[in-house]
VOTI-762539 format. One record per residue: residue number from 1; x, y, z of N, C-alpha, C in turn. Coordinates in nm, 4 decimals, decimal comma. Example, Ala and Ser with C-alpha at 12.3 -4.5 7.8 and 13.67 -1.06 7.14 Angstrom:
BEGIN
(1; (1,3190; -0,5690; 0,7800); (1,2300; -0,4500; 0,7800); (1,3200; -0,3300; 0,7800)),
(2; (1,2850; -0,2250; 0,7080); (1,3670; -0,1060; 0,7140); (1,2900; 0,0030; 0,7870)),
END
This chain:
BEGIN
(1; (1,5331; 8,2018; 9,7844); (1,4485; 8,1256; 9,8520); (1,3103; 8,0943; 9,8359)),
(2; (1,2307; 7,9909; 9,8543); (1,0935; 7,9830; 9,8283); (1,0112; 8,0722; 9,9295)),
(3; (0,9203; 8,1432; 9,8782); (0,8320; 8,2092; 9,9868); (0,7436; 8,1033; 10,0464)),
(4; (0,6697; 8,1378; 10,1514); (0,5701; 8,0481; 10,2035); (0,4616; 8,0046; 10,1027)),
(5; (0,4253; 8,0870; 10,0199); (0,3048; 8,0700; 9,9108); (0,3650; 7,9863; 9,7966)),
(6; (0,4936; 8,0012; 9,7632); (0,5762; 7,9126; 9,6766); (0,5739; 7,7665; 9,7013)),
(7; (0,6231; 7,7644; 9,8404); (0,6350; 7,6574; 9,9084); (0,5113; 7,5602; 9,8974)),
(8; (0,3923; 7,6277; 9,9484); (0,2720; 7,5487; 9,9436); (0,2469; 7,5131; 9,8181)),
(9; (0,2521; 7,6048; 9,7064); (0,2005; 7,5690; 9,5710); (0,2689; 7,4487; 9,5198)),
(10; (0,4045; 7,4161; 9,5647); (0,4832; 7,3025; 9,5097); (0,4065; 7,1573; 9,5739)),
(11; (0,3299; 7,1622; 9,6684); (0,2612; 7,0474; 9,7284); (0,1527; 6,9883; 9,6301)),
(12; (0,1822; 6,9254; 9,5210); (0,0940; 6,8924; 9,4108); (0,0257; 6,7588; 9,4155)),
(13; (0,0650; 6,6807; 9,5124); (-0,0012; 6,5540; 9,5073); (0,0757; 6,4539; 9,4396)),
(14; (0,1861; 6,4169; 9,4722); (0,2662; 6,3315; 9,3976); (0,2010; 6,1777; 9,4248)),
(15; (0,1942; 6,1078; 9,3264); (0,1309; 5,9579; 9,3445); (0,2273; 5,8709; 9,3736)),
(16; (0,3692; 5,8923; 9,3961); (0,4729; 5,7995; 9,4523); (0,4316; 5,7466; 9,5874)),
(17; (0,4441; 5,6204; 9,6092); (0,4206; 5,5696; 9,7370); (0,4845; 5,6403; 9,8353)),
(18; (0,4232; 5,6506; 9,9597); (0,5090; 5,7334; 10,0741); (0,5847; 5,8632; 10,0494)),
(19; (0,5207; 5,9270; 9,9426); (0,5724; 6,0626; 9,9160); (0,4834; 6,1611; 10,0053)),
(20; (0,5558; 6,2666; 10,0639); (0,4856; 6,3413; 10,1299); (0,4031; 6,4565; 10,0195)),
(21; (0,4172; 6,4575; 9,9031); (0,3660; 6,5337; 9,8024); (0,4408; 6,6594; 9,7882)),
(22; (0,5310; 6,6899; 9,8457); (0,5995; 6,8194; 9,8273); (0,7335; 6,7999; 9,7257)),
(23; (0,7138; 6,8969; 9,6426); (0,8231; 6,8927; 9,5297); (0,9188; 6,9981; 9,5491)),
(24; (1,0452; 6,9638; 9,6349); (1,1348; 7,0519; 9,6470); (1,2739; 7,0321; 9,5684)),
(25; (1,3058; 7,1331; 9,4840); (1,4036; 7,0970; 9,3940); (1,5234; 7,0294; 9,4249)),
(26; (1,5611; 6,9250; 9,3535); (1,6702; 6,8448; 9,3903); (1,7827; 6,8656; 9,3041)),
(27; (1,8719; 6,9768; 9,3615); (1,9755; 7,0474; 9,2741); (2,0785; 6,9419; 9,2804)),
(28; (2,1283; 6,8576; 9,3991); (2,2400; 6,7574; 9,3893); (2,2147; 6,6584; 9,2665)),
(29; (2,0948; 6,5942; 9,2493); (2,0458; 6,5223; 9,1369); (2,0687; 6,5697; 9,0113)),
(30; (2,0408; 6,7051; 8,9857); (2,0456; 6,7846; 8,8628); (2,1958; 6,7890; 8,8410)),
(31; (2,2856; 6,8069; 8,9298); (2,4133; 6,8210; 8,9112); (2,4885; 6,7013; 8,8623)),
(32; (2,4280; 6,5695; 8,9364); (2,4748; 6,4434; 8,8744); (2,4478; 6,4113; 8,7412)),
(33; (2,3143; 6,4631; 8,6950); (2,3016; 6,4480; 8,5579); (2,3885; 6,5307; 8,4681)),
(34; (2,3766; 6,6577; 8,5126); (2,4717; 6,7212; 8,4206); (2,6190; 6,6800; 8,3898)),
(35; (2,6754; 6,6271; 8,5168); (2,8039; 6,5849; 8,5172); (2,8011; 6,4522; 8,4225)),
(36; (2,7307; 6,3612; 8,4421); (2,7082; 6,2361; 8,3765); (2,7081; 6,2836; 8,1945)),
(37; (2,6093; 6,3638; 8,1770); (2,6001; 6,3960; 8,0214); (2,7352; 6,4686; 7,9738)),
(38; (2,7835; 6,5453; 8,0644); (2,9029; 6,6244; 8,0113); (3,0166; 6,5368; 8,0074)),
(39; (3,0248; 6,4372; 8,1081); (3,1537; 6,3205; 8,0880); (3,1185; 6,2276; 7,9924)),
(40; (3,0018; 6,2046; 7,9293); (2,9705; 6,1128; 7,8486); (2,8272; 6,1461; 7,7726)),
(41; (2,8705; 6,2213; 7,6649); (2,7538; 6,2991; 7,5961); (2,6921; 6,1815; 7,5301)),
(42; (2,7320; 6,0749; 7,5039); (2,6421; 5,9585; 7,4222); (2,5331; 5,9101; 7,5148)),
(43; (2,5363; 5,9376; 7,6327); (2,4457; 5,8813; 7,7309); (2,3160; 5,9758; 7,7418)),
(44; (2,3090; 6,0820; 7,6359); (2,1945; 6,1653; 7,6576); (2,1209; 6,1701; 7,5086)),
(45; (1,9844; 6,1545; 7,5107); (1,9106; 6,1652; 7,3718); (1,7861; 6,2079; 7,4288)),
(46; (1,7589; 6,3448; 7,4316); (1,6399; 6,4120; 7,4837); (1,5164; 6,3720; 7,4191)),
(47; (1,5110; 6,3157; 7,2861); (1,3923; 6,2616; 7,2520); (1,2935; 6,1375; 7,3001)),
(48; (1,3709; 6,0837; 7,3885); (1,2843; 5,9729; 7,4401); (1,3341; 5,9240; 7,5723)),
(49; (1,2486; 5,8624; 7,6701); (1,2909; 5,8121; 7,8091); (1,3998; 5,7448; 7,7903)),
(50; (1,4260; 5,6496; 7,6988); (1,5355; 5,5619; 7,6949); (1,5465; 5,5343; 7,5494)),
(51; (1,6550; 5,5444; 7,4760); (1,6930; 5,5366; 7,3346); (1,7803; 5,4039; 7,3321)),
(52; (1,7157; 5,2788; 7,2816); (1,8324; 5,1682; 7,2351); (1,9213; 5,1734; 7,1512)),
(53; (2,0203; 5,1869; 7,1212); (2,1153; 5,1955; 7,0227); (2,1495; 5,0445; 6,9737)),
(54; (2,1213; 5,0349; 6,8306); (2,1521; 4,9251; 6,7650); (2,2805; 4,9170; 6,7042)),
(55; (2,3374; 4,7990; 6,6595); (2,4499; 4,8108; 6,5716); (2,4599; 4,8948; 6,4596)),
(56; (2,5428; 4,9985; 6,4423); (2,5358; 5,0948; 6,3244); (2,4904; 5,2253; 6,3558)),
(57; (2,4388; 5,2239; 6,4637); (2,3852; 5,3623; 6,5137); (2,4901; 5,4404; 6,5336)),
(58; (2,4781; 5,5546; 6,4870); (2,5456; 5,6806; 6,4932); (2,5347; 5,7565; 6,6189)),
(59; (2,6058; 5,7306; 6,7109); (2,5888; 5,8038; 6,8458); (2,6178; 5,9648; 6,8312)),
(60; (2,5384; 6,0486; 6,9247); (2,5675; 6,1788; 6,9051); (2,7008; 6,2357; 6,9681)),
(61; (2,7257; 6,3353; 6,8979); (2,8521; 6,4041; 6,9704); (2,7808; 6,5386; 6,9920)),
(62; (2,8618; 6,5825; 7,0973); (2,8067; 6,6913; 7,1918); (2,9047; 6,8175; 7,1843)),
(63; (2,8466; 6,9252; 7,1616); (2,9309; 7,0510; 7,1855); (2,8821; 7,1327; 7,3086)),
(64; (2,9692; 7,1302; 7,3977); (2,9407; 7,2098; 7,5258); (2,9033; 7,3480; 7,5086)),
(65; (2,9740; 7,4204; 7,4031); (2,9818; 7,5650; 7,3669); (2,8337; 7,5885; 7,3107)),
(66; (2,7824; 7,5111; 7,2286); (2,6756; 7,5366; 7,1567); (2,5420; 7,4384; 7,2297)),
(67; (2,5697; 7,3599; 7,3024); (2,4626; 7,2618; 7,3363); (2,3907; 7,1834; 7,2372)),
(68; (2,4698; 7,1820; 7,1259); (2,4014; 7,0961; 7,0234); (2,4493; 6,9595; 7,0056)),
(69; (2,3719; 6,8525; 6,9949); (2,4143; 6,7439; 6,9688); (2,4031; 6,6882; 6,8334)),
(70; (2,5122; 6,6203; 6,7765); (2,5126; 6,6090; 6,6478); (2,5346; 6,4597; 6,6148)),
(71; (2,4796; 6,4075; 6,5273); (2,4811; 6,2446; 6,5208); (2,5756; 6,1927; 6,4081)),
(72; (2,6963; 6,2488; 6,4337); (2,8161; 6,2101; 6,3332); (2,9190; 6,1414; 6,4058)),
(73; (2,9206; 6,0922; 6,5371); (3,0192; 6,0156; 6,5923); (2,9993; 5,8795; 6,5738)),
(74; (3,1030; 5,8140; 6,5850); (3,1034; 5,6470; 6,5782); (3,0824; 5,6017; 6,7047)),
(75; (3,1180; 5,6692; 6,8210); (3,0994; 5,6076; 6,9493); (2,9627; 5,5292; 6,9777)),
(76; (2,9758; 5,4470; 7,0588); (2,8646; 5,3673; 7,0894); (2,8569; 5,3649; 7,2469)),
(77; (2,7666; 5,4058; 7,3099); (2,7499; 5,4017; 7,4602); (2,7776; 5,2433; 7,5136)),
(78; (2,8527; 5,2179; 7,6077); (2,8724; 5,0884; 7,6471); (2,7370; 4,9887; 7,6704)),
(79; (2,6281; 5,0600; 7,7474); (2,5164; 4,9702; 7,7638); (2,4077; 4,9921; 7,6390)),
(80; (2,4406; 5,0535; 7,5327); (2,3878; 5,0645; 7,4154); (2,2423; 5,1366; 7,4300)),
(81; (2,2444; 5,2267; 7,5580); (2,1027; 5,2994; 7,5655); (2,1700; 5,4417; 7,6123)),
(82; (2,0749; 5,5324; 7,5821); (2,0625; 5,6707; 7,6096); (1,9481; 5,7211; 7,6664)),
(83; (1,9576; 5,8218; 7,7387); (1,8458; 5,8696; 7,8364); (1,8305; 6,0146; 7,8164)),
(84; (1,7027; 6,0685; 7,8160); (1,6758; 6,1985; 7,8240); (1,7048; 6,2354; 7,9743)),
(85; (1,6710; 6,3714; 8,0184); (1,6913; 6,4118; 8,1366); (1,6406; 6,3478; 8,2556)),
(86; (1,4899; 6,3400; 8,2076); (1,4111; 6,2516; 8,2865); (1,4409; 6,1037; 8,3056)),
(87; (1,5049; 6,0438; 8,2067); (1,5479; 5,9146; 8,1976); (1,6496; 5,8960; 8,2844)),
(88; (1,7515; 5,9654; 8,2864); (1,8654; 5,9723; 8,3739); (1,8103; 5,9828; 8,5231)),
(89; (1,7454; 6,0789; 8,5412); (1,6850; 6,0950; 8,6772); (1,6154; 5,9492; 8,7371)),
(90; (1,5422; 5,8847; 8,6525); (1,4749; 5,7551; 8,6746); (1,5946; 5,6470; 8,6907)),
(91; (1,6884; 5,6589; 8,6171); (1,7881; 5,5510; 8,6243); (1,8834; 5,5612; 8,7561)),
(92; (1,8916; 5,6849; 8,7951); (1,9677; 5,7302; 8,9163); (1,8944; 5,7081; 9,0540)),
(93; (1,7628; 5,6761; 9,0280); (1,6794; 5,6849; 9,1419); (1,6833; 5,5022; 9,1876)),
(94; (1,6086; 5,4644; 9,2905); (1,6171; 5,3371; 9,3422); (1,4893; 5,2581; 9,2706)),
(95; (1,4456; 5,3324; 9,1744); (1,3326; 5,2635; 9,1088); (1,3368; 5,2681; 8,9438)),
(96; (1,4599; 5,2056; 8,8948); (1,4986; 5,2331; 8,7671); (1,3971; 5,1750; 8,6601)),
(97; (1,4148; 5,1943; 8,5402); (1,3123; 5,1414; 8,4286); (1,3139; 4,9778; 8,4425)),
(98; (1,1940; 4,9309; 8,4188); (1,1756; 4,7982; 8,4216); (1,2356; 4,7506; 8,2804)),
(99; (1,2694; 4,6141; 8,2680); (1,3286; 4,5700; 8,1451); (1,1993; 4,4795; 8,0909)),
(100; (1,1512; 4,4965; 7,9792); (1,0635; 4,3742; 7,9142); (1,1193; 4,3203; 7,7930)),
(101; (1,0669; 4,2190; 7,7614); (1,1237; 4,1382; 7,6566); (1,1131; 4,2117; 7,5034)),
(102; (1,2159; 4,2087; 7,4305); (1,2186; 4,2698; 7,3040); (1,1154; 4,1856; 7,2075)),
(103; (1,0130; 4,2568; 7,1476); (0,9336; 4,1851; 7,0404); (0,9497; 4,2305; 6,9025)),
(104; (1,0198; 4,3548; 6,8929); (1,0392; 4,3953; 6,7461); (1,1477; 4,3046; 6,6856)),
(105; (1,1338; 4,2612; 6,5461); (1,2290; 4,2099; 6,4727); (1,3691; 4,2923; 6,4639)),
(106; (1,3360; 4,4033; 6,4593); (1,4582; 4,4999; 6,4695); (1,5577; 4,4805; 6,5732)),
(107; (1,5105; 4,4517; 6,7004); (1,5725; 4,4312; 6,8161); (1,6232; 4,3010; 6,8168)),
(108; (1,5214; 4,1986; 6,7990); (1,5720; 4,0333; 6,7898); (1,6667; 4,0054; 6,7037)),
(109; (1,6845; 4,0849; 6,5627); (1,7695; 4,0377; 6,4750); (1,9141; 4,1152; 6,5158)),
(110; (1,9207; 4,2055; 6,6076); (2,0293; 4,2579; 6,6518); (2,0685; 4,1922; 6,7758)),
(111; (2,0076; 4,0941; 6,8233); (2,0447; 3,9990; 6,9401); (2,0113; 4,0910; 7,0883)),
(112; (1,9180; 4,1804; 7,0784); (1,8710; 4,2333; 7,1679); (1,7532; 4,1805; 7,2496)),
(113; (1,7466; 4,1167; 7,3518); (1,6517; 4,0302; 7,4099); (1,5498; 4,1051; 7,5178)),
(114; (1,5991; 4,2173; 7,5662); (1,5199; 4,2890; 7,6428); (1,5508; 4,4416; 7,6280)),
(115; (1,4559; 4,5234; 7,6638); (1,4528; 4,6560; 7,6219); (1,3925; 4,7317; 7,7463)),
(116; (1,4233; 4,8410; 7,7791); (1,3603; 4,9223; 7,9088); (1,2230; 4,9651; 7,8599)),
(117; (1,1293; 4,9493; 7,9426); (1,0023; 4,9885; 7,9496); (0,9943; 5,1670; 7,9568)),
(118; (0,8619; 5,2047; 7,9544); (0,8540; 5,3459; 7,9910); (0,8036; 5,3583; 8,1242)),
(119; (0,7899; 5,2287; 8,1950); (0,7596; 5,2207; 8,3383); (0,8582; 5,1766; 8,4194)),
(120; (0,8798; 5,2254; 8,5335); (0,9768; 5,1796; 8,6315); (0,9598; 5,0293; 8,6740)),
(121; (1,0405; 4,9780; 8,7686); (1,0314; 4,8417; 8,8255); (0,9068; 4,8381; 8,8985)),
(122; (0,8748; 4,9460; 8,9803); (0,7857; 4,9499; 9,0715); (0,6446; 4,9997; 9,0018)),
(123; (0,6507; 4,9993; 8,8742); (0,5076; 5,0456; 8,8003); (0,4911; 5,2025; 8,7786)),
(124; (0,5777; 5,2759; 8,8038); (0,5301; 5,4158; 8,7912); (0,5788; 5,4617; 8,6394)),
(125; (0,4885; 5,5487; 8,6137); (0,5308; 5,6165; 8,4647); (0,6584; 5,7016; 8,4835)),
(126; (0,7432; 5,6867; 8,3990); (0,8946; 5,7500; 8,3871); (0,8635; 5,9169; 8,4226)),
(127; (0,7650; 5,9778; 8,3674); (0,7870; 6,1069; 8,3874); (0,7356; 6,1408; 8,5572)),
(128; (0,6422; 6,0713; 8,6057); (0,6160; 6,1004; 8,7347); (0,7292; 6,0552; 8,8415)),
(129; (0,8091; 5,9450; 8,7974); (0,9111; 5,9194; 8,8772); (1,0184; 6,0120; 8,8745)),
(130; (1,0571; 6,0620; 8,7632); (1,1485; 6,1674; 8,7453); (1,1193; 6,3063; 8,7949)),
(131; (0,9647; 6,3566; 8,7814); (0,9249; 6,4463; 8,8484); (0,9696; 6,4414; 9,0234)),
(132; (0,9232; 6,3301; 9,0660); (0,9478; 6,3052; 9,2142); (1,0979; 6,3215; 9,2477)),
(133; (1,1700; 6,2482; 9,1820); (1,3114; 6,2482; 9,2126); (1,3805; 6,3775; 9,2028)),
(134; (1,3365; 6,4570; 9,0752); (1,4092; 6,5981; 9,0922); (1,3249; 6,7025; 9,1370)),
(135; (1,2125; 6,6770; 9,2153); (1,1498; 6,7659; 9,2885); (1,0850; 6,8698; 9,1947)),
(136; (1,0196; 6,8489; 9,0953); (0,9652; 6,9227; 9,0009); (0,8231; 6,9398; 8,9871)),
(137; (0,7468; 7,0495; 8,9697); (0,6245; 7,0703; 8,9359); (0,5967; 7,0197; 8,7953)),
(138; (0,4720; 6,9942; 8,7315); (0,4320; 6,9643; 8,6248); (0,4904; 7,0825; 8,5179)),
(139; (0,4550; 7,1847; 8,5503); (0,5304; 7,3076; 8,4487); (0,6547; 7,3033; 8,4470)),
(140; (0,7356; 7,2838; 8,5407); (0,8979; 7,2730; 8,5518); (0,9411; 7,1413; 8,4836)),
(141; (0,8598; 7,0337; 8,4865); (0,8876; 6,9172; 8,4224); (0,8870; 6,9340; 8,2860)),
(142; (0,7719; 7,0055; 8,2172); (0,7323; 7,0236; 8,0895); (0,8491; 7,1056; 8,0467)),
(143; (0,8966; 7,2024; 8,0982); (1,0101; 7,2592; 8,0390); (1,1398; 7,2099; 8,0310)),
(144; (1,1619; 7,1150; 8,1345); (1,2858; 7,0346; 8,1447); (1,2968; 6,9067; 8,0504)),
(145; (1,1732; 6,8660; 8,0625); (1,1812; 6,7320; 7,9868); (1,1351; 6,7356; 7,8150)),
(146; (1,1128; 6,8621; 7,7818); (1,0682; 6,8700; 7,6300); (1,1440; 6,7708; 7,5216)),
(147; (1,1036; 6,7044; 7,4502); (1,1959; 6,6270; 7,3709); (1,2580; 6,6977; 7,2687)),
(148; (1,2310; 6,8247; 7,2278); (1,2868; 6,9086; 7,1434); (1,4158; 6,9918; 7,1980)),
(149; (1,4198; 6,9882; 7,3368); (1,5341; 7,0686; 7,4078); (1,6642; 7,0349; 7,3516)),
(150; (1,7666; 7,1419; 7,3617); (1,8756; 7,1400; 7,3141); (1,9460; 7,1151; 7,4704)),
(151; (2,0715; 7,0854; 7,4942); (2,1340; 7,0749; 7,6055); (2,1467; 7,2143; 7,6914)),
(152; (2,1531; 7,3298; 7,6034); (2,1367; 7,4417; 7,6635); (1,9999; 7,5015; 7,7238)),
(153; (1,9002; 7,4394; 7,6648); (1,7422; 7,4562; 7,7004); (1,7493; 7,3699; 7,8293)),
(154; (1,7885; 7,2724; 7,8334); (1,8055; 7,1720; 7,9617); (1,8497; 7,2350; 8,0819)),
(155; (1,9931; 7,2804; 8,0517); (2,0463; 7,3836; 8,1520); (1,9863; 7,4799; 8,2063)),
(156; (1,9211; 7,5470; 8,1242); (1,8487; 7,6837; 8,1448); (1,7339; 7,6433; 8,2316)),
(157; (1,6485; 7,5449; 8,2018); (1,5483; 7,5126; 8,2845); (1,5958; 7,4388; 8,4137)),
(158; (1,7011; 7,3897; 8,4315); (1,7492; 7,3164; 8,5571); (1,7917; 7,4640; 8,6358)),
(159; (1,8656; 7,5506; 8,5956); (1,9031; 7,6666; 8,6532); (1,7870; 7,7315; 8,7048)),
(160; (1,6857; 7,7584; 8,6297); (1,5689; 7,8355; 8,6633); (1,4968; 7,7537; 8,8021)),
(161; (1,4977; 7,6280; 8,8109); (1,4481; 7,5629; 8,9042); (1,5491; 7,5633; 9,0219)),
(162; (1,6737; 7,5711; 9,0118); (1,7573; 7,5712; 9,1141); (1,7614; 7,7010; 9,1945)),
(163; (1,7322; 7,8221; 9,1050); (1,7359; 7,9474; 9,1618); (1,6155; 7,9909; 9,2727)),
(164; (1,5336; 7,8858; 9,2513); (1,4072; 7,8847; 9,3478); (1,4671; 7,8392; 9,5048)),
(165; (1,5786; 7,7716; 9,5000); (1,6323; 7,7478; 9,6417); (1,7553; 7,8059; 9,6591)),
(166; (1,7897; 7,9164; 9,5931); (1,8974; 7,9988; 9,5968); (2,0436; 7,9202; 9,5526)),
(167; (2,0140; 7,8358; 9,4546); (2,1356; 7,7378; 9,3994); (2,1527; 7,7691; 9,2550)),
(168; (2,2529; 7,7215; 9,2079); (2,2871; 7,7315; 9,0557); (2,3721; 7,6080; 9,0249)),
(169; (2,3468; 7,5595; 8,8963); (2,4422; 7,4572; 8,8446); (2,5681; 7,4841; 8,8181)),
END
């Protein structure tokens, strides 16, 4: 459990409107993200907040044993997007990614008219919204959201945060 000093150290001044500034780990949301990714591995792409998959995209296949994602599956996620851990937290919040008009010929030629922004509908940065939703400090978010993370790295970071409140994924 968090000591009083650890609890005070988590008050880092969140910029989300009406937030009390406390970053208490949201283990239930972490569990929802783990369940989503394990049930639909093509929904996870750690390298970006949102990855728009165009026709011909080779969706990743996932190995729970190794936590490695390989790009040799022909499956395509229904909504044609994948999210990193932070992206999943944003999409599961009441302030999901804002959609903006697609301007790239790559998207337009594929019939994609709108793409997710790196901002939420209320104008917050994706990282800040995800930190708020997951109850993370900047250091914890850095460890959990790193684009080079394997699924094993992500789960290790989540478990380290969950342990602060005597929990485990």
